[in-house]
CHARMM-style PDB file with segment names, atoms N, HN, CA, C and O in Angstrom:
ATOM      1  N   MET     1      -6.586  -9.595  18.923  1.00  0.00      PROA
ATOM      2  CA  MET     1      -6.253  -8.577  19.885  1.00  0.00      PROA
ATOM      3  C   MET     1      -6.588  -9.091  21.276  1.00  0.00      PROA
ATOM      4  O   MET     1      -7.640  -9.693  21.491  1.00  0.00      PROA
ATOM      5  N   LYS     2      -5.699  -8.853  22.203  1.00  0.00      PROA
ATOM      6  HN  LYS     2      -4.844  -8.365  22.029  1.00  0.00      PROA
ATOM      7  CA  LYS     2      -5.896  -9.272  23.573  1.00  0.00      PROA
ATOM      8  C   LYS     2      -6.565  -8.148  24.358  1.00  0.00      PROA
ATOM      9  O   LYS     2      -6.194  -6.984  24.208  1.00  0.00      PROA
ATOM     10  N   SER     3      -7.527  -8.477  25.174  1.00  0.00      PROA
ATOM     11  HN  SER     3      -7.829  -9.422  25.296  1.00  0.00      PROA
ATOM     12  CA  SER     3      -8.214  -7.470  25.976  1.00  0.00      PROA
ATOM     13  C   SER     3      -7.329  -7.055  27.154  1.00  0.00      PROA
ATOM     14  O   SER     3      -6.539  -7.848  27.666  1.00  0.00      PROA
ATOM     15  N   ILE     4      -7.480  -5.792  27.570  1.00  0.00      PROA
ATOM     16  HN  ILE     4      -8.122  -5.148  27.154  1.00  0.00      PROA
ATOM     17  CA  ILE     4      -6.708  -5.284  28.711  1.00  0.00      PROA
ATOM     18  C   ILE     4      -7.677  -4.671  29.713  1.00  0.00      PROA
ATOM     19  O   ILE     4      -8.842  -4.430  29.397  1.00  0.00      PROA
ATOM     20  N   SER     5      -7.192  -4.424  30.911  1.00  0.00      PROA
ATOM     21  HN  SER     5      -6.246  -4.619  31.168  1.00  0.00      PROA
ATOM     22  CA  SER     5      -8.051  -3.860  31.946  1.00  0.00      PROA
ATOM     23  C   SER     5      -8.254  -2.364  31.731  1.00  0.00      PROA
ATOM     24  O   SER     5      -7.487  -1.713  31.021  1.00  0.00      PROA
ATOM     25  N   GLY     6      -9.287  -1.841  32.348  1.00  0.00      PROA
ATOM     26  HN  GLY     6      -9.910  -2.369  32.924  1.00  0.00      PROA
ATOM     27  CA  GLY     6      -9.566  -0.421  32.262  1.00  0.00      PROA
ATOM     28  C   GLY     6      -8.464   0.414  32.899  1.00  0.00      PROA
ATOM     29  O   GLY     6      -8.130   1.491  32.405  1.00  0.00      PROA
ATOM     30  N   LYS     7      -7.898  -0.085  34.001  1.00  0.00      PROA
ATOM     31  HN  LYS     7      -8.170  -0.959  34.403  1.00  0.00      PROA
ATOM     32  CA  LYS     7      -6.801   0.639  34.673  1.00  0.00      PROA
ATOM     33  C   LYS     7      -5.596   0.777  33.747  1.00  0.00      PROA
ATOM     34  O   LYS     7      -5.001   1.850  33.649  1.00  0.00      PROA
ATOM     35  N   TYR     8      -5.240  -0.309  33.072  1.00  0.00      PROA
ATOM     36  HN  TYR     8      -5.724  -1.181  33.151  1.00  0.00      PROA
ATOM     37  CA  TYR     8      -4.087  -0.285  32.178  1.00  0.00      PROA
ATOM     38  C   TYR     8      -4.338   0.636  30.988  1.00  0.00      PROA
ATOM     39  O   TYR     8      -3.442   1.374  30.576  1.00  0.00      PROA
ATOM     40  N   PHE     9      -5.544   0.600  30.434  1.00  0.00      PROA
ATOM     41  HN  PHE     9      -6.272   0.001  30.768  1.00  0.00      PROA
ATOM     42  CA  PHE     9      -5.863   1.462  29.307  1.00  0.00      PROA
ATOM     43  C   PHE     9      -5.823   2.932  29.732  1.00  0.00      PROA
ATOM     44  O   PHE     9      -5.393   3.788  28.959  1.00  0.00      PROA
ATOM     45  N   ALA    10      -6.267   3.225  30.949  1.00  0.00      PROA
ATOM     46  HN  ALA    10      -6.616   2.529  31.577  1.00  0.00      PROA
ATOM     47  CA  ALA    10      -6.209   4.598  31.459  1.00  0.00      PROA
ATOM     48  C   ALA    10      -4.761   5.077  31.547  1.00  0.00      PROA
ATOM     49  O   ALA    10      -4.471   6.230  31.228  1.00  0.00      PROA
ATOM     50  N   CYS    11      -3.858   4.209  31.972  1.00  0.00      PROA
ATOM     51  HN  CYS    11      -4.093   3.272  32.231  1.00  0.00      PROA
ATOM     52  CA  CYS    11      -2.428   4.567  32.036  1.00  0.00      PROA
ATOM     53  C   CYS    11      -1.880   4.855  30.643  1.00  0.00      PROA
ATOM     54  O   CYS    11      -1.095   5.787  30.465  1.00  0.00      PROA
ATOM     55  N   ILE    12      -2.286   4.069  29.664  1.00  0.00      PROA
ATOM     56  HN  ILE    12      -2.924   3.312  29.809  1.00  0.00      PROA
ATOM     57  CA  ILE    12      -1.833   4.287  28.287  1.00  0.00      PROA
ATOM     58  C   ILE    12      -2.336   5.630  27.774  1.00  0.00      PROA
ATOM     59  O   ILE    12      -1.590   6.377  27.141  1.00  0.00      PROA
ATOM     60  N   LEU    13      -3.609   5.937  28.050  1.00  0.00      PROA
ATOM     61  HN  LEU    13      -4.215   5.330  28.565  1.00  0.00      PROA
ATOM     62  CA  LEU    13      -4.163   7.221  27.613  1.00  0.00      PROA
ATOM     63  C   LEU    13      -3.395   8.393  28.229  1.00  0.00      PROA
ATOM     64  O   LEU    13      -3.080   9.366  27.543  1.00  0.00      PROA
ATOM     65  N   GLU    14      -3.100   8.292  29.523  1.00  0.00      PROA
ATOM     66  HN  GLU    14      -3.356   7.502  30.079  1.00  0.00      PROA
ATOM     67  CA  GLU    14      -2.370   9.371  30.194  1.00  0.00      PROA
ATOM     68  C   GLU    14      -0.980   9.552  29.597  1.00  0.00      PROA
ATOM     69  O   GLU    14      -0.487  10.677  29.515  1.00  0.00      PROA
ATOM     70  N   SER    15      -0.350   8.475  29.185  1.00  0.00      PROA
ATOM     71  HN  SER    15      -0.750   7.561  29.252  1.00  0.00      PROA
ATOM     72  CA  SER    15       0.977   8.588  28.587  1.00  0.00      PROA
ATOM     73  C   SER    15       0.920   9.226  27.197  1.00  0.00      PROA
ATOM     74  O   SER    15       1.937   9.699  26.689  1.00  0.00      PROA
ATOM     75  N   GLN    16      -0.272   9.240  26.581  1.00  0.00      PROA
ATOM     76  HN  GLN    16      -1.098   8.857  26.994  1.00  0.00      PROA
ATOM     77  CA  GLN    16      -0.425   9.837  25.254  1.00  0.00      PROA
ATOM     78  C   GLN    16      -1.026  11.237  25.314  1.00  0.00      PROA
ATOM     79  O   GLN    16      -1.444  11.774  24.289  1.00  0.00      PROA
ATOM     80  N   GLY    17      -1.074  11.828  26.496  1.00  0.00      PROA
ATOM     81  HN  GLY    17      -0.734  11.391  27.329  1.00  0.00      PROA
ATOM     82  CA  GLY    17      -1.496  13.217  26.616  1.00  0.00      PROA
ATOM     83  C   GLY    17      -2.940  13.442  27.005  1.00  0.00      PROA
ATOM     84  O   GLY    17      -3.385  14.590  27.034  1.00  0.00      PROA
ATOM     85  N   TRP    18      -3.691  12.398  27.304  1.00  0.00      PROA
ATOM     86  HN  TRP    18      -3.330  11.466  27.280  1.00  0.00      PROA
ATOM     87  CA  TRP    18      -5.073  12.557  27.747  1.00  0.00      PROA
ATOM     88  C   TRP    18      -5.061  12.886  29.239  1.00  0.00      PROA
ATOM     89  O   TRP    18      -4.194  12.409  29.972  1.00  0.00      PROA
ATOM     90  N   HSD    19      -6.014  13.693  29.692  1.00  0.00      PROA
ATOM     91  HN  HSD    19      -6.718  14.080  29.097  1.00  0.00      PROA
ATOM     92  CA  HSD    19      -6.072  14.128  31.088  1.00  0.00      PROA
ATOM     93  C   HSD    19      -7.365  13.657  31.743  1.00  0.00      PROA
ATOM     94  O   HSD    19      -8.435  13.687  31.135  1.00  0.00      PROA
ATOM     95  N   LEU    20      -7.244  13.225  32.990  1.00  0.00      PROA
ATOM     96  HN  LEU    20      -6.375  13.200  33.483  1.00  0.00      PROA
ATOM     97  CA  LEU    20      -8.413  12.812  33.757  1.00  0.00      PROA
ATOM     98  C   LEU    20      -9.185  14.068  34.146  1.00  0.00      PROA
ATOM     99  O   LEU    20      -8.666  14.929  34.856  1.00  0.00      PROA
ATOM    100  N   VAL    21     -10.430  14.166  33.677  1.00  0.00      PROA
ATOM    101  HN  VAL    21     -10.851  13.466  33.100  1.00  0.00      PROA
ATOM    102  CA  VAL    21     -11.257  15.339  33.937  1.00  0.00      PROA
ATOM    103  C   VAL    21     -12.085  15.142  35.201  1.00  0.00      PROA
ATOM    104  O   VAL    21     -12.159  16.029  36.052  1.00  0.00      PROA
ATOM    105  N   ARG    22     -12.706  13.975  35.315  1.00  0.00      PROA
ATOM    106  HN  ARG    22     -12.646  13.254  34.624  1.00  0.00      PROA
ATOM    107  CA  ARG    22     -13.510  13.691  36.501  1.00  0.00      PROA
ATOM    108  C   ARG    22     -13.708  12.189  36.646  1.00  0.00      PROA
ATOM    109  O   ARG    22     -13.468  11.412  35.722  1.00  0.00      PROA
ATOM    110  N   ILE    23     -14.149  11.815  37.828  1.00  0.00      PROA
ATOM    111  HN  ILE    23     -14.344  12.446  38.579  1.00  0.00      PROA
ATOM    112  CA  ILE    23     -14.487  10.421  38.108  1.00  0.00      PROA
ATOM    113  C   ILE    23     -15.951  10.407  38.525  1.00  0.00      PROA
ATOM    114  O   ILE    23     -16.345  11.069  39.485  1.00  0.00      PROA
ATOM    115  N   SER    24     -16.738   9.652  37.798  1.00  0.00      PROA
ATOM    116  HN  SER    24     -16.418   9.114  37.018  1.00  0.00      PROA
ATOM    117  CA  SER    24     -18.158   9.522  38.098  1.00  0.00      PROA
ATOM    118  C   SER    24     -18.427   8.057  38.419  1.00  0.00      PROA
ATOM    119  O   SER    24     -18.503   7.220  37.520  1.00  0.00      PROA
ATOM    120  N   ASP    25     -18.569   7.756  39.697  1.00  0.00      PROA
ATOM    121  HN  ASP    25     -18.507   8.436  40.427  1.00  0.00      PROA
ATOM    122  CA  ASP    25     -18.701   6.384  40.189  1.00  0.00      PROA
ATOM    123  C   ASP    25     -17.482   5.572  39.746  1.00  0.00      PROA
ATOM    124  O   ASP    25     -16.363   5.868  40.166  1.00  0.00      PROA
ATOM    125  N   SER    26     -17.681   4.561  38.910  1.00  0.00      PROA
ATOM    126  HN  SER    26     -18.590   4.321  38.569  1.00  0.00      PROA
ATOM    127  CA  SER    26     -16.550   3.722  38.499  1.00  0.00      PROA
ATOM    128  C   SER    26     -16.046   4.086  37.108  1.00  0.00      PROA
ATOM    129  O   SER    26     -15.245   3.348  36.536  1.00  0.00      PROA
ATOM    130  N   HSD    27     -16.498   5.209  36.551  1.00  0.00      PROA
ATOM    131  HN  HSD    27     -17.149   5.809  37.016  1.00  0.00      PROA
ATOM    132  CA  HSD    27     -16.075   5.624  35.221  1.00  0.00      PROA
ATOM    133  C   HSD    27     -15.132   6.822  35.320  1.00  0.00      PROA
ATOM    134  O   HSD    27     -15.452   7.836  35.941  1.00  0.00      PROA
ATOM    135  N   HSD    28     -13.981   6.685  34.704  1.00  0.00      PROA
ATOM    136  HN  HSD    28     -13.721   5.861  34.200  1.00  0.00      PROA
ATOM    137  CA  HSD    28     -13.002   7.762  34.658  1.00  0.00      PROA
ATOM    138  C   HSD    28     -13.118   8.437  33.295  1.00  0.00      PROA
ATOM    139  O   HSD    28     -13.010   7.783  32.258  1.00  0.00      PROA
ATOM    140  N   VAL    29     -13.337   9.740  33.305  1.00  0.00      PROA
ATOM    141  HN  VAL    29     -13.425  10.272  34.148  1.00  0.00      PROA
ATOM    142  CA  VAL    29     -13.559  10.487  32.072  1.00  0.00      PROA
ATOM    143  C   VAL    29     -12.277  11.219  31.696  1.00  0.00      PROA
ATOM    144  O   VAL    29     -11.735  11.999  32.479  1.00  0.00      PROA
ATOM    145  N   TYR    30     -11.801  10.949  30.470  1.00  0.00      PROA
ATOM    146  HN  TYR    30     -12.241  10.316  29.834  1.00  0.00      PROA
ATOM    147  CA  TYR    30     -10.559  11.539  29.964  1.00  0.00      PROA
ATOM    148  C   TYR    30     -10.858  12.433  28.776  1.00  0.00      PROA
ATOM    149  O   TYR    30     -11.734  12.138  27.962  1.00  0.00      PROA
ATOM    150  N   MET    31     -10.106  13.545  28.685  1.00  0.00      PROA
ATOM    151  HN  MET    31      -9.395  13.784  29.346  1.00  0.00      PROA
ATOM    152  CA  MET    31     -10.204  14.451  27.539  1.00  0.00      PROA
ATOM    153  C   MET    31      -8.802  14.870  27.134  1.00  0.00      PROA
ATOM    154  O   MET    31      -7.860  14.814  27.925  1.00  0.00      PROA
ATOM    155  N   LYS    32      -8.690  15.287  25.890  1.00  0.00      PROA
ATOM    156  HN  LYS    32      -9.455  15.332  25.248  1.00  0.00      PROA
ATOM    157  CA  LYS    32      -7.428  15.783  25.358  1.00  0.00      PROA
ATOM    158  C   LYS    32      -7.693  17.190  24.834  1.00  0.00      PROA
ATOM    159  O   LYS    32      -8.681  17.403  24.130  1.00  0.00      PROA
ATOM    160  N   PRO    33      -6.834  18.158  25.161  1.00  0.00      PROA
ATOM    161  CA  PRO    33      -7.117  19.555  24.800  1.00  0.00      PROA
ATOM    162  C   PRO    33      -7.411  19.788  23.320  1.00  0.00      PROA
ATOM    163  O   PRO    33      -8.296  20.581  22.997  1.00  0.00      PROA
ATOM    164  N   GLU    34      -6.702  19.127  22.417  1.00  0.00      PROA
ATOM    165  HN  GLU    34      -5.983  18.483  22.679  1.00  0.00      PROA
ATOM    166  CA  GLU    34      -6.888  19.389  20.991  1.00  0.00      PROA
ATOM    167  C   GLU    34      -7.985  18.541  20.348  1.00  0.00      PROA
ATOM    168  O   GLU    34      -8.220  18.654  19.145  1.00  0.00      PROA
ATOM    169  N   LYS    35      -8.661  17.690  21.130  1.00  0.00      PROA
ATOM    170  HN  LYS    35      -8.470  17.598  22.107  1.00  0.00      PROA
ATOM    171  CA  LYS    35      -9.739  16.855  20.589  1.00  0.00      PROA
ATOM    172  C   LYS    35     -11.051  17.202  21.298  1.00  0.00      PROA
ATOM    173  O   LYS    35     -11.069  17.375  22.517  1.00  0.00      PROA
ATOM    174  N   PRO    36     -12.138  17.306  20.547  1.00  0.00      PROA
ATOM    175  CA  PRO    36     -13.418  17.627  21.172  1.00  0.00      PROA
ATOM    176  C   PRO    36     -14.086  16.434  21.866  1.00  0.00      PROA
ATOM    177  O   PRO    36     -15.043  16.612  22.620  1.00  0.00      PROA
ATOM    178  N   SER    37     -13.589  15.233  21.615  1.00  0.00      PROA
ATOM    179  HN  SER    37     -12.812  15.088  21.003  1.00  0.00      PROA
ATOM    180  CA  SER    37     -14.233  14.036  22.165  1.00  0.00      PROA
ATOM    181  C   SER    37     -13.708  13.708  23.555  1.00  0.00      PROA
ATOM    182  O   SER    37     -12.678  14.225  23.986  1.00  0.00      PROA
ATOM    183  N   ARG    38     -14.431  12.846  24.241  1.00  0.00      PROA
ATOM    184  HN  ARG    38     -15.269  12.426  23.891  1.00  0.00      PROA
ATOM    185  CA  ARG    38     -14.007  12.380  25.558  1.00  0.00      PROA
ATOM    186  C   ARG    38     -14.177  10.873  25.616  1.00  0.00      PROA
ATOM    187  O   ARG    38     -14.949  10.287  24.857  1.00  0.00      PROA
ATOM    188  N   ILE    39     -13.447  10.262  26.523  1.00  0.00      PROA
ATOM    189  HN  ILE    39     -12.820  10.738  27.140  1.00  0.00      PROA
ATOM    190  CA  ILE    39     -13.495   8.815  26.695  1.00  0.00      PROA
ATOM    191  C   ILE    39     -13.843   8.529  28.143  1.00  0.00      PROA
ATOM    192  O   ILE    39     -13.170   9.016  29.052  1.00  0.00      PROA
ATOM    193  N   SER    40     -14.881   7.748  28.367  1.00  0.00      PROA
ATOM    194  HN  SER    40     -15.428   7.352  27.629  1.00  0.00      PROA
ATOM    195  CA  SER    40     -15.321   7.384  29.706  1.00  0.00      PROA
ATOM    196  C   SER    40     -15.021   5.899  29.913  1.00  0.00      PROA
ATOM    197  O   SER    40     -15.724   5.035  29.390  1.00  0.00      PROA
ATOM    198  N   ILE    41     -13.977   5.617  30.676  1.00  0.00      PROA
ATOM    199  HN  ILE    41     -13.406   6.319  31.101  1.00  0.00      PROA
ATOM    200  CA  ILE    41     -13.503   4.242  30.853  1.00  0.00      PROA
ATOM    201  C   ILE    41     -14.102   3.637  32.120  1.00  0.00      PROA
ATOM    202  O   ILE    41     -13.945   4.196  33.206  1.00  0.00      PROA
ATOM    203  N   PRO    42     -14.786   2.500  31.992  1.00  0.00      PROA
ATOM    204  CA  PRO    42     -15.266   1.818  33.195  1.00  0.00      PROA
ATOM    205  C   PRO    42     -14.108   1.087  33.865  1.00  0.00      PROA
ATOM    206  O   PRO    42     -13.453   0.247  33.248  1.00  0.00      PROA
ATOM    207  N   ILE    43     -13.863   1.408  35.117  1.00  0.00      PROA
ATOM    208  HN  ILE    43     -14.395   2.091  35.619  1.00  0.00      PROA
ATOM    209  CA  ILE    43     -12.776   0.756  35.848  1.00  0.00      PROA
ATOM    210  C   ILE    43     -13.398  -0.029  36.992  1.00  0.00      PROA
ATOM    211  O   ILE    43     -13.839   0.535  37.993  1.00  0.00      PROA
ATOM    212  N   HSD    44     -13.422  -1.339  36.819  1.00  0.00      PROA
ATOM    213  HN  HSD    44     -13.064  -1.798  36.006  1.00  0.00      PROA
ATOM    214  CA  HSD    44     -13.990  -2.246  37.810  1.00  0.00      PROA
ATOM    215  C   HSD    44     -12.892  -3.196  38.266  1.00  0.00      PROA
ATOM    216  O   HSD    44     -12.820  -4.335  37.804  1.00  0.00      PROA
ATOM    217  N   GLY    45     -12.048  -2.735  39.162  1.00  0.00      PROA
ATOM    218  HN  GLY    45     -12.107  -1.810  39.537  1.00  0.00      PROA
ATOM    219  CA  GLY    45     -10.925  -3.547  39.606  1.00  0.00      PROA
ATOM    220  C   GLY    45      -9.985  -3.813  38.445  1.00  0.00      PROA
ATOM    221  O   GLY    45      -9.622  -2.892  37.713  1.00  0.00      PROA
ATOM    222  N   ASN    46      -9.596  -5.048  38.273  1.00  0.00      PROA
ATOM    223  HN  ASN    46      -9.891  -5.796  38.868  1.00  0.00      PROA
ATOM    224  CA  ASN    46      -8.737  -5.421  37.147  1.00  0.00      PROA
ATOM    225  C   ASN    46      -9.516  -6.174  36.082  1.00  0.00      PROA
ATOM    226  O   ASN    46      -8.940  -6.969  35.339  1.00  0.00      PROA
ATOM    227  N   GLN    47     -10.807  -5.935  36.001  1.00  0.00      PROA
ATOM    228  HN  GLN    47     -11.274  -5.289  36.605  1.00  0.00      PROA
ATOM    229  CA  GLN    47     -11.642  -6.604  35.009  1.00  0.00      PROA
ATOM    230  C   GLN    47     -11.315  -6.063  33.621  1.00  0.00      PROA
ATOM    231  O   GLN    47     -11.192  -4.853  33.430  1.00  0.00      PROA
ATOM    232  N   ASP    48     -11.176  -6.965  32.659  1.00  0.00      PROA
ATOM    233  HN  ASP    48     -11.276  -7.947  32.814  1.00  0.00      PROA
ATOM    234  CA  ASP    48     -10.832  -6.580  31.294  1.00  0.00      PROA
ATOM    235  C   ASP    48     -11.995  -5.870  30.606  1.00  0.00      PROA
ATOM    236  O   ASP    48     -13.166  -6.146  30.867  1.00  0.00      PROA
ATOM    237  N   LEU    49     -11.626  -4.943  29.716  1.00  0.00      PROA
ATOM    238  HN  LEU    49     -10.675  -4.719  29.504  1.00  0.00      PROA
ATOM    239  CA  LEU    49     -12.615  -4.279  28.875  1.00  0.00      PROA
ATOM    240  C   LEU    49     -13.040  -5.249  27.783  1.00  0.00      PROA
ATOM    241  O   LEU    49     -12.231  -6.056  27.326  1.00  0.00      PROA
ATOM    242  N   LYS    50     -14.275  -5.185  27.367  1.00  0.00      PROA
ATOM    243  HN  LYS    50     -14.933  -4.530  27.738  1.00  0.00      PROA
ATOM    244  CA  LYS    50     -14.728  -6.025  26.256  1.00  0.00      PROA
ATOM    245  C   LYS    50     -14.067  -5.520  24.976  1.00  0.00      PROA
ATOM    246  O   LYS    50     -13.792  -4.328  24.843  1.00  0.00      PROA
ATOM    247  N   LEU    51     -13.815  -6.423  24.042  1.00  0.00      PROA
ATOM    248  HN  LEU    51     -14.038  -7.392  24.150  1.00  0.00      PROA
ATOM    249  CA  LEU    51     -13.060  -6.078  22.839  1.00  0.00      PROA
ATOM    250  C   LEU    51     -13.719  -4.983  22.007  1.00  0.00      PROA
ATOM    251  O   LEU    51     -13.025  -4.106  21.491  1.00  0.00      PROA
ATOM    252  N   GLY    52     -15.039  -5.013  21.865  1.00  0.00      PROA
ATOM    253  HN  GLY    52     -15.603  -5.724  22.284  1.00  0.00      PROA
ATOM    254  CA  GLY    52     -15.734  -3.995  21.085  1.00  0.00      PROA
ATOM    255  C   GLY    52     -15.570  -2.618  21.702  1.00  0.00      PROA
ATOM    256  O   GLY    52     -15.365  -1.638  20.986  1.00  0.00      PROA
ATOM    257  N   LEU    53     -15.659  -2.533  23.023  1.00  0.00      PROA
ATOM    258  HN  LEU    53     -15.825  -3.329  23.605  1.00  0.00      PROA
ATOM    259  CA  LEU    53     -15.486  -1.260  23.730  1.00  0.00      PROA
ATOM    260  C   LEU    53     -14.048  -0.777  23.624  1.00  0.00      PROA
ATOM    261  O   LEU    53     -13.803   0.413  23.424  1.00  0.00      PROA
ATOM    262  N   LEU    54     -13.097  -1.691  23.756  1.00  0.00      PROA
ATOM    263  HN  LEU    54     -13.296  -2.658  23.919  1.00  0.00      PROA
ATOM    264  CA  LEU    54     -11.686  -1.330  23.636  1.00  0.00      PROA
ATOM    265  C   LEU    54     -11.381  -0.783  22.242  1.00  0.00      PROA
ATOM    266  O   LEU    54     -10.684   0.222  22.108  1.00  0.00      PROA
ATOM    267  N   LYS    55     -11.901  -1.441  21.205  1.00  0.00      PROA
ATOM    268  HN  LYS    55     -12.467  -2.258  21.314  1.00  0.00      PROA
ATOM    269  CA  LYS    55     -11.678  -0.961  19.835  1.00  0.00      PROA
ATOM    270  C   LYS    55     -12.316   0.404  19.618  1.00  0.00      PROA
ATOM    271  O   LYS    55     -11.758   1.242  18.910  1.00  0.00      PROA
ATOM    272  N   HSD    56     -13.481   0.635  20.219  1.00  0.00      PROA
ATOM    273  HN  HSD    56     -13.935  -0.046  20.793  1.00  0.00      PROA
ATOM    274  CA  HSD    56     -14.145   1.931  20.111  1.00  0.00      PROA
ATOM    275  C   HSD    56     -13.292   3.027  20.765  1.00  0.00      PROA
ATOM    276  O   HSD    56     -13.110   4.101  20.191  1.00  0.00      PROA
ATOM    277  N   PHE    57     -12.777   2.752  21.957  1.00  0.00      PROA
ATOM    278  HN  PHE    57     -12.925   1.880  22.423  1.00  0.00      PROA
ATOM    279  CA  PHE    57     -11.914   3.727  22.640  1.00  0.00      PROA
ATOM    280  C   PHE    57     -10.651   3.993  21.839  1.00  0.00      PROA
ATOM    281  O   PHE    57     -10.197   5.134  21.755  1.00  0.00      PROA
ATOM    282  N   MET    58     -10.080   2.947  21.249  1.00  0.00      PROA
ATOM    283  HN  MET    58     -10.448   2.020  21.317  1.00  0.00      PROA
ATOM    284  CA  MET    58      -8.853   3.109  20.461  1.00  0.00      PROA
ATOM    285  C   MET    58      -9.115   3.962  19.224  1.00  0.00      PROA
ATOM    286  O   MET    58      -8.253   4.743  18.820  1.00  0.00      PROA
ATOM    287  N   LYS    59     -10.289   3.823  18.622  1.00  0.00      PROA
ATOM    288  HN  LYS    59     -10.989   3.189  18.950  1.00  0.00      PROA
ATOM    289  CA  LYS    59     -10.631   4.619  17.452  1.00  0.00      PROA
ATOM    290  C   LYS    59     -10.757   6.092  17.827  1.00  0.00      PROA
ATOM    291  O   LYS    59     -10.281   6.961  17.098  1.00  0.00      PROA
ATOM    292  N   ILE    60     -11.396   6.374  18.957  1.00  0.00      PROA
ATOM    293  HN  ILE    60     -11.783   5.668  19.549  1.00  0.00      PROA
ATOM    294  CA  ILE    60     -11.532   7.759  19.416  1.00  0.00      PROA
ATOM    295  C   ILE    60     -10.161   8.372  19.712  1.00  0.00      PROA
ATOM    296  O   ILE    60      -9.916   9.537  19.400  1.00  0.00      PROA
ATOM    297  N   ALA    61      -9.273   7.581  20.315  1.00  0.00      PROA
ATOM    298  HN  ALA    61      -9.472   6.634  20.569  1.00  0.00      PROA
ATOM    299  CA  ALA    61      -7.959   8.072  20.712  1.00  0.00      PROA
ATOM    300  C   ALA    61      -6.928   8.015  19.589  1.00  0.00      PROA
ATOM    301  O   ALA    61      -5.770   8.370  19.809  1.00  0.00      PROA
ATOM    302  N   ASP    62      -7.320   7.578  18.387  1.00  0.00      PROA
ATOM    303  HN  ASP    62      -8.261   7.290  18.208  1.00  0.00      PROA
ATOM    304  CA  ASP    62      -6.401   7.427  17.258  1.00  0.00      PROA
ATOM    305  C   ASP    62      -5.221   6.537  17.615  1.00  0.00      PROA
ATOM    306  O   ASP    62      -4.067   6.896  17.379  1.00  0.00      PROA
ATOM    307  N   MET    63      -5.517   5.382  18.180  1.00  0.00      PROA
ATOM    308  HN  MET    63      -6.454   5.091  18.372  1.00  0.00      PROA
ATOM    309  CA  MET    63      -4.483   4.433  18.583  1.00  0.00      PROA
ATOM    310  C   MET    63      -4.570   3.184  17.718  1.00  0.00      PROA
ATOM    311  O   MET    63      -5.609   2.893  17.125  1.00  0.00      PROA
ATOM    312  N   SER    64      -3.467   2.456  17.656  1.00  0.00      PROA
ATOM    313  HN  SER    64      -2.623   2.693  18.137  1.00  0.00      PROA
ATOM    314  CA  SER    64      -3.451   1.164  16.968  1.00  0.00      PROA
ATOM    315  C   SER    64      -3.109   0.079  17.994  1.00  0.00      PROA
ATOM    316  O   SER    64      -2.833   0.376  19.156  1.00  0.00      PROA
ATOM    317  N   GLU    65      -3.131  -1.168  17.551  1.00  0.00      PROA
ATOM    318  HN  GLU    65      -3.355  -1.409  16.606  1.00  0.00      PROA
ATOM    319  CA  GLU    65      -2.778  -2.258  18.463  1.00  0.00      PROA
ATOM    320  C   GLU    65      -1.340  -2.161  18.939  1.00  0.00      PROA
ATOM    321  O   GLU    65      -1.015  -2.639  20.026  1.00  0.00      PROA
ATOM    322  N   ASN    66      -0.469  -1.545  18.136  1.00  0.00      PROA
ATOM    323  HN  ASN    66      -0.733  -1.157  17.253  1.00  0.00      PROA
ATOM    324  CA  ASN    66       0.940  -1.406  18.512  1.00  0.00      PROA
ATOM    325  C   ASN    66       1.123  -0.464  19.697  1.00  0.00      PROA
ATOM    326  O   ASN    66       2.126  -0.548  20.406  1.00  0.00      PROA
ATOM    327  N   ASP    67       0.156   0.437  19.919  1.00  0.00      PROA
ATOM    328  HN  ASP    67      -0.659   0.506  19.343  1.00  0.00      PROA
ATOM    329  CA  ASP    67       0.252   1.377  21.032  1.00  0.00      PROA
ATOM    330  C   ASP    67      -0.030   0.718  22.367  1.00  0.00      PROA
ATOM    331  O   ASP    67       0.315   1.260  23.417  1.00  0.00      PROA
ATOM    332  N   LEU    68      -0.659  -0.454  22.335  1.00  0.00      PROA
ATOM    333  HN  LEU    68      -0.939  -0.895  21.482  1.00  0.00      PROA
ATOM    334  CA  LEU    68      -0.962  -1.155  23.579  1.00  0.00      PROA
ATOM    335  C   LEU    68       0.269  -1.869  24.021  1.00  0.00      PROA
ATOM    336  OT1 LEU    68       0.258  -2.536  25.056  1.00  0.00      PROA
TER     337      LEU     68
END
């Protein structure tokens, strides 16, 4: 799996129905109305997310590698 930036992952989440709830420093917090969980994405310019963190976010969002 190839790592992607936090900005790009945030765009993917928004296209799948997640909404930006708030921005706390460099972390953008997303929630989806029908899910109780939230995702806090660190956005540091175009720096890539680490693979373990990306896989964790994908698991919460019920995404697969094909969705990227």
